[in-house]
MIFIVEX-994825 format. One record per residue (C-alpha): residue number from 1; residue in three letters; x, y, z. Coordinates in nm, 3 decimals. Layout:
BEGIN
(NUM, Ala, (X, Y, Z))
...
This chain:
BEGIN
(1, Met, (0.105, 0.862, -7.019))
(2, Gln, (0.130, 0.874, -7.398))
(3, Ile, (-0.073, 0.596, -7.561))
(4, Leu, (-0.068, 0.525, -7.932))
(5, Tyr, (-0.368, 0.312, -8.027))
(6, Leu, (-0.262, 0.124, -8.341))
(7, Phe, (-0.602, 0.061, -8.495))
(8, Pro, (-0.626, -0.011, -8.870))
(9, His, (-0.802, 0.282, -9.031))
(10, Thr, (-1.029, 0.062, -9.243))
(11, Leu, (-1.160, -0.108, -8.928))
(12, Tyr, (-1.192, 0.221, -8.742))
(13, Gln, (-1.407, 0.343, -9.030))
(14, Thr, (-1.620, 0.036, -9.096))
(15, Lys, (-1.624, -0.208, -8.801))
(16, Met, (-1.986, -0.224, -8.684))
(17, Ser, (-1.904, -0.298, -8.320))
(18, Ala, (-1.810, 0.036, -8.168))
(19, Gly, (-1.673, -0.107, -7.845))
(20, Arg, (-1.302, -0.092, -7.924))
(21, Cys, (-1.330, 0.272, -8.029))
(22, Leu, (-1.542, 0.363, -7.726))
(23, Tyr, (-1.297, 0.193, -7.491))
(24, Gly, (-1.012, 0.384, -7.653))
(25, Glu, (-1.194, 0.715, -7.615))
(26, Ala, (-1.263, 0.634, -7.249))
(27, Val, (-0.895, 0.559, -7.186))
(28, Gly, (-0.807, 0.890, -7.351))
(29, Arg, (-1.033, 1.071, -7.102))
(30, Gln, (-0.837, 0.944, -6.802))
(31, Pro, (-0.627, 1.194, -6.604))
(32, Asp, (-0.271, 1.238, -6.735))
(33, Val, (-0.341, 1.023, -7.042))
(34, Asp, (-0.292, 1.139, -7.400))
(35, Leu, (-0.424, 0.886, -7.652))
(36, Glu, (-0.399, 0.899, -8.030))
(37, Phe, (-0.544, 0.659, -8.289))
(38, Trp, (-0.289, 0.575, -8.557))
(39, Gly, (-0.143, 0.286, -8.756))
(40, Gln, (-0.213, 0.112, -9.084))
(41, Gly, (-0.400, 0.338, -9.326))
(42, Trp, (-0.377, 0.653, -9.112))
(43, Pro, (-0.204, 0.966, -9.248))
(44, Gly, (0.174, 0.941, -9.221))
(45, Tyr, (0.190, 0.566, -9.167))
(46, Val, (0.381, 0.366, -9.429))
(47, Asp, (0.259, 0.007, -9.438))
(48, Glu, (0.577, -0.128, -9.595))
(49, Leu, (0.799, -0.003, -9.310))
(50, Pro, (0.851, -0.165, -8.969))
(51, Leu, (0.655, -0.012, -8.684))
(52, Ala, (0.973, 0.119, -8.519))
(53, Glu, (1.068, 0.303, -8.838))
(54, Asn, (0.719, 0.453, -8.867))
(55, Leu, (0.746, 0.582, -8.512))
(56, Lys, (1.088, 0.731, -8.580))
(57, Arg, (0.975, 0.902, -8.903))
(58, Ser, (0.668, 1.047, -8.730))
(59, Gly, (0.852, 1.165, -8.421))
(60, Lys, (0.613, 0.971, -8.199))
(61, Asn, (0.757, 0.829, -7.877))
(62, Pro, (0.465, 0.675, -7.684))
(63, Asp, (0.485, 0.506, -7.347))
(64, Val, (0.226, 0.251, -7.457))
(65, Leu, (0.153, 0.088, -7.793))
(66, Trp, (-0.203, -0.043, -7.781))
(67, Ile, (-0.212, -0.284, -8.074))
(68, Tyr, (-0.522, -0.407, -8.255))
(69, Lys, (-0.448, -0.654, -8.537))
(70, Ala, (-0.076, -0.700, -8.480))
(71, Asp, (-0.054, -0.912, -8.795))
(72, Arg, (-0.104, -0.595, -9.003))
(73, Leu, (0.212, -0.436, -8.862))
(74, Arg, (0.573, -0.512, -8.957))
(75, Glu, (0.791, -0.622, -8.666))
(76, Pro, (0.577, -0.474, -8.386))
(77, Glu, (0.784, -0.663, -8.126))
(78, Lys, (1.088, -0.449, -8.212))
(79, Ala, (0.920, -0.117, -8.134))
(80, Ser, (0.992, 0.047, -7.799))
(81, Gly, (0.722, 0.102, -7.540))
(82, Ile, (0.483, -0.119, -7.345))
(83, Lys, (0.293, -0.324, -7.599))
(84, Val, (-0.067, -0.414, -7.513))
(85, Val, (-0.313, -0.642, -7.690))
(86, Cys, (-0.680, -0.671, -7.589))
(87, Phe, (-0.897, -0.969, -7.678))
(88, Asn, (-1.274, -0.966, -7.713))
(89, Glu, (-1.238, -1.341, -7.750))
(90, Ala, (-0.943, -1.576, -7.755))
(91, Trp, (-1.073, -1.930, -7.745))
(92, Gly, (-0.831, -2.068, -8.006))
(93, Glu, (-0.469, -2.069, -8.114))
(94, Gln, (-0.546, -1.843, -8.410))
(95, Tyr, (-0.627, -1.563, -8.167))
(96, Ile, (-0.346, -1.584, -7.917))
(97, Arg, (-0.078, -1.561, -8.187))
(98, Glu, (-0.171, -1.194, -8.214))
(99, Ala, (-0.032, -1.149, -7.862))
(100, Asp, (0.319, -1.273, -7.944))
(101, Cys, (0.449, -0.915, -7.944))
(102, Ala, (0.268, -0.805, -7.628))
(103, Asp, (0.398, -0.726, -7.281))
(104, Val, (0.046, -0.700, -7.138))
(105, Val, (-0.250, -0.901, -7.266))
(106, Ile, (-0.597, -0.794, -7.155))
(107, Phe, (-0.875, -1.050, -7.183))
(108, His, (-1.236, -0.941, -7.170))
(109, His, (-1.336, -1.291, -7.063))
(110, Glu, (-1.192, -1.459, -6.758))
(111, Ser, (-1.205, -1.807, -6.910))
(112, Asp, (-0.978, -1.692, -7.195))
(113, Met, (-0.730, -1.547, -6.948))
(114, Arg, (-0.720, -1.876, -6.756))
(115, Leu, (-0.665, -2.063, -7.082))
(116, Trp, (-0.358, -1.863, -7.189))
(117, Arg, (-0.210, -1.714, -6.870))
(118, Glu, (0.055, -1.983, -6.814))
(119, Arg, (0.177, -1.960, -7.174))
(120, Leu, (0.201, -1.581, -7.159))
(121, Glu, (0.370, -1.567, -6.821))
(122, Ala, (0.626, -1.825, -6.938))
(123, Arg, (0.761, -1.566, -7.183))
(124, Gly, (0.735, -1.276, -6.939))
(125, Ala, (0.406, -1.121, -7.049))
(126, Arg, (0.128, -1.029, -6.808))
(127, Ala, (-0.227, -1.162, -6.845))
(128, Val, (-0.508, -0.942, -6.711))
(129, His, (-0.884, -0.987, -6.698))
(130, Ser, (-1.090, -0.674, -6.763))
(131, Pro, (-1.460, -0.744, -6.827))
(132, His, (-1.677, -0.583, -7.090))
(133, Cys, (-1.826, -0.256, -6.975))
(134, Ala, (-2.095, -0.019, -7.099))
(135, Asp, (-2.063, 0.333, -7.232))
(136, His, (-2.241, 0.618, -7.056))
(137, Ser, (-2.420, 0.706, -7.380))
(138, Leu, (-2.683, 0.451, -7.273))
(139, Ser, (-2.951, 0.633, -7.074))
(140, Val, (-3.268, 0.519, -6.895))
(141, Asn, (-3.541, 0.707, -7.078))
(142, Pro, (-3.825, 0.622, -7.060))
(143, Pro, (-3.881, 0.439, -6.726))
(144, Leu, (-3.949, 0.068, -6.751))
(145, Ala, (-4.327, 0.092, -6.707))
(146, Glu, (-4.354, 0.321, -7.011))
(147, Arg, (-4.143, 0.112, -7.248))
(148, Pro, (-4.344, -0.025, -7.541))
(149, Ile, (-4.139, -0.343, -7.604))
(150, Asp, (-4.178, -0.630, -7.360))
(151, Cys, (-3.869, -0.823, -7.473))
(152, Leu, (-3.597, -0.736, -7.724))
(153, Leu, (-3.353, -0.979, -7.883))
(154, Thr, (-3.050, -0.831, -8.060))
(155, Gly, (-2.736, -0.966, -8.223))
(156, Val, (-2.647, -1.263, -8.439))
(157, His, (-2.874, -1.565, -8.393))
(158, Ala, (-2.643, -1.832, -8.538))
(159, Pro, (-2.720, -2.152, -8.341))
(160, Glu, (-2.367, -2.289, -8.381))
(161, Val, (-2.231, -1.998, -8.171))
(162, Tyr, (-2.539, -1.871, -7.986))
(163, Pro, (-2.758, -2.177, -7.934))
(164, Leu, (-2.963, -2.026, -7.652))
(165, Arg, (-3.013, -1.699, -7.840))
(166, Ala, (-3.135, -1.897, -8.141))
(167, Arg, (-3.392, -2.070, -7.919))
(168, Leu, (-3.505, -1.736, -7.777))
(169, Arg, (-3.545, -1.603, -8.130))
(170, Gly, (-3.774, -1.894, -8.215))
(171, Leu, (-3.981, -1.828, -7.904))
(172, Val, (-4.021, -1.461, -7.995))
(173, Glu, (-4.109, -1.543, -8.355))
(174, Ser, (-4.374, -1.792, -8.239))
(175, Gly, (-4.526, -1.541, -7.997))
(176, Ala, (-4.448, -1.753, -7.693))
(177, Ile, (-4.233, -1.465, -7.567))
(178, Pro, (-4.381, -1.122, -7.644))
(179, Gly, (-4.128, -0.892, -7.804))
(180, Glu, (-3.922, -0.782, -8.102))
(181, Leu, (-3.618, -0.895, -8.294))
(182, Arg, (-3.356, -0.640, -8.397))
(183, Lys, (-3.203, -0.715, -8.736))
(184, His, (-2.826, -0.749, -8.727))
(185, Pro, (-2.675, -0.462, -8.930))
(186, Gly, (-2.377, -0.661, -9.059))
(187, Tyr, (-2.018, -0.655, -8.940))
(188, Arg, (-1.899, -0.375, -9.171))
(189, Leu, (-2.071, -0.042, -9.230))
(190, Leu, (-2.007, 0.246, -9.471))
(191, Asn, (-1.794, 0.474, -9.249))
(192, His, (-1.731, 0.576, -8.888))
(193, Glu, (-2.030, 0.808, -8.886))
(194, Ala, (-2.255, 0.518, -8.991))
(195, Val, (-2.099, 0.302, -8.719))
(196, Met, (-2.179, 0.556, -8.449))
(197, Leu, (-2.528, 0.620, -8.583))
(198, Gln, (-2.597, 0.248, -8.576))
(199, Tyr, (-2.468, 0.229, -8.220))
(200, Ala, (-2.690, 0.521, -8.115))
(201, Asp, (-2.991, 0.352, -8.275))
(202, Tyr, (-2.906, 0.026, -8.095))
(203, Cys, (-2.890, 0.214, -7.765))
(204, Asp, (-3.225, 0.378, -7.836))
(205, His, (-3.378, 0.038, -7.916))
(206, Leu, (-3.257, -0.105, -7.585))
(207, Glu, (-3.407, 0.192, -7.405))
(208, Gln, (-3.750, 0.102, -7.545))
(209, Ala, (-3.744, -0.251, -7.399))
(210, Lys, (-3.843, -0.380, -7.058))
(211, Ile, (-3.638, -0.701, -7.094))
(212, Ser, (-3.328, -0.765, -7.301))
(213, Leu, (-3.291, -1.130, -7.403))
(214, Cys, (-2.924, -1.224, -7.375))
(215, Cys, (-2.702, -1.530, -7.353))
(216, Ser, (-2.339, -1.624, -7.290))
(217, Ser, (-2.279, -1.801, -7.625))
(218, Lys, (-2.128, -2.148, -7.661))
(219, Trp, (-1.815, -2.009, -7.494))
(220, Arg, (-2.003, -1.893, -7.182))
(221, Tyr, (-1.880, -1.536, -7.219))
(222, Gly, (-1.997, -1.229, -7.028))
(223, Leu, (-2.083, -1.051, -7.352))
(224, Ala, (-2.095, -0.672, -7.383))
(225, Lys, (-2.464, -0.697, -7.467))
(226, Ile, (-2.537, -0.789, -7.104))
(227, Thr, (-2.371, -0.484, -6.948))
(228, Glu, (-2.505, -0.257, -7.224))
(229, Ser, (-2.858, -0.380, -7.158))
(230, Met, (-2.824, -0.323, -6.785))
(231, Met, (-2.684, 0.025, -6.841))
(232, Ala, (-2.984, 0.099, -7.063))
(233, Gly, (-3.214, 0.011, -6.772))
(234, Cys, (-3.339, -0.320, -6.910))
(235, Ala, (-3.398, -0.627, -6.699))
(236, Val, (-3.168, -0.893, -6.845))
(237, Val, (-3.254, -1.255, -6.922))
(238, Thr, (-2.941, -1.468, -6.959))
(239, Asp, (-2.768, -1.789, -6.866))
(240, Cys, (-2.463, -1.751, -6.643))
(241, Pro, (-2.126, -1.677, -6.804))
(242, Asp, (-1.808, -1.840, -6.682))
(243, Gly, (-1.652, -1.557, -6.485))
(244, Ser, (-1.622, -1.497, -6.112))
(245, Leu, (-1.661, -1.119, -6.135))
(246, Phe, (-1.981, -1.148, -6.338))
(247, Arg, (-2.124, -1.413, -6.106))
(248, Glu, (-2.048, -1.203, -5.800))
(249, Lys, (-2.146, -0.858, -5.924))
(250, Leu, (-2.411, -0.896, -6.197))
(251, Trp, (-2.566, -1.244, -6.193))
(252, Pro, (-2.778, -1.173, -5.880))
(253, Tyr, (-2.959, -0.900, -6.077))
(254, Cys, (-3.038, -1.109, -6.386))
(255, Ile, (-3.346, -1.312, -6.471))
(256, Gln, (-3.156, -1.637, -6.449))
(257, Ile, (-3.217, -1.911, -6.704))
(258, Asp, (-3.028, -2.221, -6.811))
(259, Ala, (-2.981, -2.364, -7.159))
(260, Ala, (-3.074, -2.707, -7.020))
(261, Trp, (-3.426, -2.589, -6.937))
(262, Pro, (-3.717, -2.676, -7.167))
(263, Asp, (-3.874, -2.391, -7.361))
(264, Glu, (-4.185, -2.396, -7.144))
(265, Met, (-3.983, -2.327, -6.831))
(266, Ile, (-3.800, -2.031, -6.991))
(267, Val, (-4.125, -1.886, -7.130))
(268, Gly, (-4.300, -1.929, -6.796))
(269, Leu, (-4.028, -1.746, -6.603))
(270, Ile, (-4.016, -1.453, -6.847))
(271, Arg, (-4.393, -1.416, -6.852))
(272, Asp, (-4.403, -1.432, -6.473))
(273, Trp, (-4.159, -1.142, -6.448))
(274, Leu, (-4.357, -0.941, -6.705))
(275, Ser, (-4.670, -0.994, -6.493))
(276, Arg, (-4.494, -0.825, -6.197))
(277, Pro, (-4.394, -0.483, -6.337))
(278, Asn, (-4.289, -0.336, -6.003))
(279, Asp, (-4.060, -0.629, -5.924))
(280, Leu, (-3.924, -0.615, -6.280))
(281, Ala, (-3.846, -0.244, -6.248))
(282, Arg, (-3.669, -0.298, -5.917))
(283, Leu, (-3.456, -0.578, -6.063))
(284, Ala, (-3.365, -0.365, -6.365))
(285, Glu, (-3.263, -0.072, -6.145))
(286, Arg, (-3.049, -0.294, -5.924))
(287, Gly, (-2.875, -0.427, -6.233))
(288, Arg, (-2.817, -0.077, -6.362))
(289, Gln, (-2.669, 0.033, -6.031))
(290, Ala, (-2.436, -0.269, -6.031))
(291, Val, (-2.309, -0.170, -6.377))
(292, Leu, (-2.271, 0.194, -6.275))
(293, Ala, (-2.066, 0.085, -5.976))
(294, Glu, (-1.800, -0.118, -6.159))
(295, Phe, (-1.879, -0.179, -6.527))
(296, Thr, (-1.880, 0.161, -6.700))
(297, Ser, (-1.644, 0.256, -6.982))
(298, Asp, (-1.459, 0.474, -6.731))
(299, Asp, (-1.409, 0.166, -6.509))
(300, Tyr, (-1.268, -0.015, -6.811))
(301, Ala, (-1.033, 0.275, -6.880))
(302, Arg, (-0.916, 0.289, -6.520))
(303, Arg, (-0.838, -0.085, -6.523))
(304, Phe, (-0.654, -0.045, -6.852))
(305, Val, (-0.430, 0.232, -6.717))
(306, Glu, (-0.360, 0.031, -6.403))
(307, Ala, (-0.274, -0.276, -6.609))
(308, Val, (-0.023, -0.110, -6.839))
(309, Gly, (0.150, 0.122, -6.591))
(310, Val, (0.395, 0.384, -6.715))
(311, Gln, (0.737, 0.218, -6.704))
(312, Lys, (0.901, 0.211, -7.045))
(313, Ile, (0.995, -0.130, -7.184))
(314, Pro, (1.287, -0.124, -7.432))
(315, Ala, (1.252, -0.246, -7.787))
(316, Gly, (1.252, -0.622, -7.825))
């Protein structure tokens, strides 16, 4: 299967979140898959020309066009091949318009897929749920008992989007929850090397923590931070995202909290788990095994290949 991942070069170089690149690399490692990053800003691509003309000029004839930021391409719907769009989030109309050209739309959050499936299927597109997974670059060194950080809170703390995370930040800052805050590095970095170095440092920080303080955001998403934390061997504190696969496979191995609880109840539960290091280590290991079973980057890649298939779809 020939896959052309149309990923704007400026975003490939500077986008802080490495997930889309890591997922692409994982797909490229699958048997009988040949994946190439290309598109706006890459050598040989002419922004002013339609996508189909760029493909013709380059001699590229992929089975699959994996499109990120369709609005930066001219007439992507007219290019031949199976067109795929993946959404980290798609809670509003401004997002789903990017999928107008797609034959297959992959949603990382089940609630988004439910929201848009009927609309997509009405025009003949396929809606697929494929949850966030974690890259194997996350290890489990050192073991939980030797980790110096009791609790680690990472990511943006904006209360309008992450109200529970903002509360957890306040509890860490006050000392009610023992732990550290990781400063958000910003959404754009200097270059791809800086992006990957930041990601490696983030992974290392997770691997120093006993507990990773997470949440599902105002949208009740199963965020990548949860699976990444589990892969890194952390016990995970979070409320429950809206997704059947998460609830079935991962929720049983979380330290389960609810945004409706008072601060004292959340603090008490976290401190209770910290006072039982053996139980905490067992919970963390069970969570890690659950991620290794179905939520690795290779699992994501396998689901992607299954979703897109290999049958050519003619130009629209």
